[in-house]
N, C-alpha and C positions, 0 to 999 in steps of 0.2 A: 209137631210143629207149632209155633206160635201163630198168632193171628195173621192170616194172609201170607204165611210163609209157604206159598204155593202159587202156581199160576192161577189166574181167574179161569177156572175150568168151565167148559161149556155145560150148561144146566138144562134140565128137561123143560122145554117151553110149556108143556101142559101143567107142570107143577107150579111154575112161576105165574102162569096165567091164573091158576086157581087162587094163589095168594093175593094177587092184585085185585081180582074180581071180588073176592071176599072182603078185601080192605075197603073198596069203594062202596060195597053194600053196607058195610058198617058205618060209613059216613052218613047214611040215611037212617040208621037205627037210633034208638034212644040211647042216652048216655048213662045208663045204669052202670054203677061201678066207677064212675068218673070221680076222681079225687079232687074236688073243688074246695072243700073245707080245709083250712090250714091245719097242718099237723105239726105241733110244736116239738122242740127238742126234748122237752120233759115227757111228752107222750111217747116219743121214740125210746127214751131211756126207760120208761115204765114197761114198755114191751120187752126190753132186754132183761129187766129185773124179774118180770113174770116168767120169761122163758117160753119155749115152744120149739117148733120145728119148721124149717123152711127148706124148699127144694130149689136148687140152682142148676139150670141147664147151661153148660159151658164146656168148651173143648180146650181152652187155654190152660196149659199144664201148670203154670205157677200158682193158679188158684188153689191147688191142693195144699200147698204150704200155708197160704193165707187162711184157708178154712180151718186148718189144724190150730193155728194161732188164735183165731177168732173164738173157736170153741173152748180153748184153754182160758181165754180171758173172760168168756161168758159161759160158764159151765152149764147153765140152765138151757142153753140154746143148742140145738142139733141142726147141722147143715148137711143136707143130703146133696152131694155134688154128683150130677148125672151128665154123662156125655151122651146127648141125644142125637149126635151126628155133627159133622162139621159144616158150617156155612149153610148152604141151601137145604141140606138134609134136615138140619135142625129147624130152619125157618118153615119148611113144609109141615114138620111135626107140630111146631108151635101154632101155626095157623089152624091145623086140624083140631088141636086141643081147644083153641078159642072157639071155633065153630061148633064143636061138640058140647062145649060148656063144662068140660071136666078134664082133669089131668093137667091143668095149666100150672106151670111152675111159678114160684114166687119171684124168681130172678132169672133173666135170660141174657146170655151174651149175644149181642147183635152188632155186626160190623157197621162202620159208619155209612157205607154206601147203601146199606139195606134199611137203616133206621127210619128214614123218611117214609118208606112204604108202610111200616107198621104204625108209625105215628099218625099218618093220614087216615089209616084204617081205624083209628081210635081204639087200638088194641093195647096201647101202653098208657101208663099213668104219667101225667104231667108232674114232674118232680118239683115244680115251682111251689106247690102246696106244702112241700116239706122244707122249704127254705133253701132250695138248691141255688137260688140266685146269690146267696151269701158266699158261694164258692167261686164267684166271678174273680178271676185273677189267680185262682189255684192251679188252673191248667193252662197249657200253652195254647195259643190262638187257634191253630188248626183243629185239634180235637174238640176244643170247647165249642167252636162254631158248628162242628159236625153233629153235636147232640142237640142243637137248638133248631127248631123248625116251627113255623106257624105261630111264633110268639111264645112257644113253650119250650121246656127242657125235658127231653124224653129219655135221657140216659145220663150216666156219668162216665167220662172217658176212663178206660181201663189201661190203655197203652197207646202208643203212637208209632208212626213210621216216617219221621222226617228223612228225606232222601240224601244220599251221599254217593260219591264215586268210589267204588272199590276197584283197585287195579293191581295187576300182577307186576310188582316192581322189577322182578327178575327179567321178565319179558321186555318191559319198557327200557331197562338199562341195556339189555343185549342189543336192541335195535336202535338205541339212542333216540328214544321218543320222549318228548317232554310231556309232563302231565297236563292235559288240556284244561283250560279255564273257561273256554267258551264252546258252544256246540259246533261252531265253524272249525275250531281247532280239533275238536273231537273227530269230526268227519275227515280232516286232513290226517290225523293220527291213524284212523282206520285204513285209509288208503296206503299210507307209508308202511304200516305193519303187514298188510296183506301182500304188498309188493315184495317185501323182504322175505316173507314166509307165507306162501299160498295156502298153507294148512292152518294158519293163524288168523283169527278174526278179533276185531275190537270188542265185540259182544255177540250175543245170540238174540234172536227174536223171531218167533213164528206167528206173532200177532197176539197181543195181550191187552185186554180192555183196561185193566188197572194201570198198566204202564203208560198206555196212550193218554188216558185222562190225566194222569199225574204230570206228564210233560206239558200237556195243554194248560193245566193249572199253573205250573211254574212259569209258563210263557205269558201269564196274565189273562188267559182265555176264560170266558164265562159262558160256555155253550149251553148251559142248562139254567133256566130261570123258572122258579116255582113260586106260585102264590096260591096256596090252597089246591084246588083242582085245575087251576089255570097254569099251563106249562108252555114255555117257549124253548125250542131247540134250534141252535144255530151252530153246526159243526163246520161252518166256514168263517167263523169269527177270526180275529187277528191271532189269537193264541193257537187256534187249530191250524191256521195257515202256516204259522212258524214251524210247528211240529211237522206238518206234512211236507213242507219244503225241504227241511233238513233230512228227515228220515227217508224221503223218496230217493235222495241221492245215494244213501247207503244201500237201499234195496236195489236200485237200478244198477249200481256198480258191483252188486253181489259182495258187499263188504260186511254183511251180517251173517253169522253162522245159522243155518236153517235147523237149529236144534231147539227142541222144546225145553223150557225151564222145568226143573225138578225131575227130569228124566235121567236115566243112567248115563246117556251121552253128555248131558249137561255137566253132571258131576265130574265125568272123565275130562271134559274140556277145561273145567276150572282147575283140575289137578295137573294136567300136562301143559297148560299154557296156551292151548289153542283157542280158548276163550279168555281174553285178557282183561276185560272189565265188566262190571255190573253197575248200573245206576239203579239203586234199589233202597228200600227202607232200612232204618237203623237197627232193625231186629235181625239183620243178616249175619252178624258175627257168629252167633251160636250155630247157625247152619253150616258155615264154612268150617268151623272147628270140628263139628261132628261128621259132616259129609265129605270134607276134603282135608283130612288130617295131614296128609303127606305134603301139603303146600304150606304148612306152617312156616312163617318167617318170610315167605315170598310176597305176600299181599300187604297192601297199605290202603289207607283211606284218605280221600281228599274231598273238598266241597264239590257238589255236583256242578257240571259245566253250566255257564250262563248264556242266555239268549242275547244279552247285551254286555259287552266288555265292561268290567268294573262293577257290575250289579251284584247283588247278593240275594237273589230270589230263590226260594225253595218251595217244595210241595211235599205233601204226605203221600205215602204209598203203603196202604194197609192200616190196620188198627181197629179196635173194637170198643164198644161201650158195654156197660152192664145196665140193663133196663128192668123195669117192674111191670109185667103184664097186669092190666087192670083186673083181670079175673083171678089173679093170685089171691090166696086166702089170707095172707098176713103181710100187708103192705108196710106197716110200721117197722116190723122186724126185718123185712126185706131191705128197707132203706138204711137201717142201721148197718147191715152187712155191706150194702153198696158203698156207703160212705167210708167204712173201715177199709175195704179192699181197694178203693180208688183214690181216696184223699186222706186216709188215716195211716195207722201203723202197718197195714197190709201192703202199702206201696213199697216200702223198703224191703220187706220180706220177699215180695215178688221180684223186685229188681235184683236182689241178691241171688235169686234163682234163675235169672236170665231174661226177665221181661224188660222192655224199654219203656221208661216212664212217660206219662203225659203231664206230670206235675212240674210246675216251674221250680219249686223248692228243691226237688230231687235233682233236676237238671242243673241247678246252680250250686249244688253241694260240692265241697272240696273233695270229699271221698269219691263221689261219682266222676267228677271231672278229672281227678288225678289217677284214675284207674289205668294201669298199663296193660295193654293187650299183648301177650306173648305171641299170639298168632300173627299180629301185625308188627312184629319186630320190636315190641316194647312201646309202640306208639300209644299216645293218650287219645284214642279215637273218639271218646265221648265228648271231647272239646269240640270236635267237628260236628258231631251229631246234635249237640245242644245248640250250637250256632245255627244249624239248619232249622231246628225246631222254632227258633225265634224269628227266622226269616221266611217262614211259610207265608205265601201270598194270601191275603184275606179275601173273603167274598165268594169262595167256591161253594157251589151247590151241586148235589146229585139229583137225578130224576127220582120222582116218587115211585117209579117202576124200574129202577136201575138194575135190579136183579134180573129182570127180563131182558133189558137192553144189553147187559153183559153176555147173556146167553146166546145172543144172535151176532155177537161181534165177529166171530170167525166166518160167518156166512156173508158178511158185508165187508167191513174193513179188512178182515183176514184174507180176502181174495187177492189183495195187493201183494201179499207175501208169496203166493203160489202161482200167480198169473201176471200178465203185463198190465193189469188194471191199475190205474194210478191211485195213490192213497186218497187224493181229493175225491175221486169217484166213490171210493169205498166209504169215506166219511159221509158223503151225501146219501149213499144207500143206507147207512146205519141211521142217519137222521130220519130218512123217509120211513123206514121200517119201524123205528121206535115211535115216530109220530102216529103212524097208522095204528099201532098197538094201543097207544095211549088213548086215541079217539075211540077205539073199539071198547075200551074199558070205561068210558064215560068221562075222560078228561077233556078239557078244552085245550087244544094244542095249536099254538101259533108258530 
């Protein structure tokens, strides 16, 4: 699967606690290995000319093709691409390597929601020294803002997940349901569909941190504010309230299929029409094509519903950066690969193999926008995805311990999906538990 092409799985609290504790401890350590001296393009080119070996920890599959092309272009360079685990498994391994002072890779894939945690822990190289600021405008706003924290740039966007509405046109046509353009219309469509066919649901949801924060983001919410180790959490802000108000109606009326994403039941529901829509990242097409091949031609793509009629707000759902751990042995060569894979020739190679780009040039290219998706009945779906990427609401921040916060989502907000507990109470419980954890780790939480 590509980045975040899975539910935000519950993680081991002990492992995430170890990561954050180590990160805060690093805040008080010396800055040995910090790249503060500017590294010129000539120095990066010299590293390529000299050659050498770098190790890249990543699980995103299209990097394999990018690595092969990079090595062909720079035959003196060997790239060891290692899958050290997906998401939290890799983060734990990376933090352990940093703590041990050995085995640290030159490059690591880090999802946007987890990047602040490693940046705060001073485990990553600030790419400003390499001239990363010159790439301003290269990437779409959402991913670009996601790699910047504390005044630095700690990764380069590798892909993105601007959200869209995927819907089963055959089901909608059968029950004469209009494609919803607002969340109120979406709720009304959910009610109409389930009334017409009690076995059919507008969507599935058993509680997902990534989906929840994405909808709050789209609604203009800013529940997390971070300034160094000073953190504010407010999951009762306007955006959070909009999400809770609409989604509570769907849960209370039992209009959402109690089926976990990425499960066998989920794939079955997407195939037989009992799950009629998904509001998810633009990386989803390849998953439908491979996981639900029998539904080819039945599905279409539309802009995600809006909280206000006539608006065009969007949010990201998933996506990763490539970052350079400070302790990596060859930072100049590592940056050369980063730039190639995320802002150079490697971008088209990866897109051609199924990745969704974070670069504005690729998103605006006629070839990309004109691609016809047979799965969606010949629809030029990239036009919708690209518009969504441009409409991502600015100003979103993740917690510097978001990995931990996501791990306790099902124990807090998730209770609203399996009990009569209101979503607002679940969000408050999530806020309180996250705040307590942050304080225990040394953050000032307000």
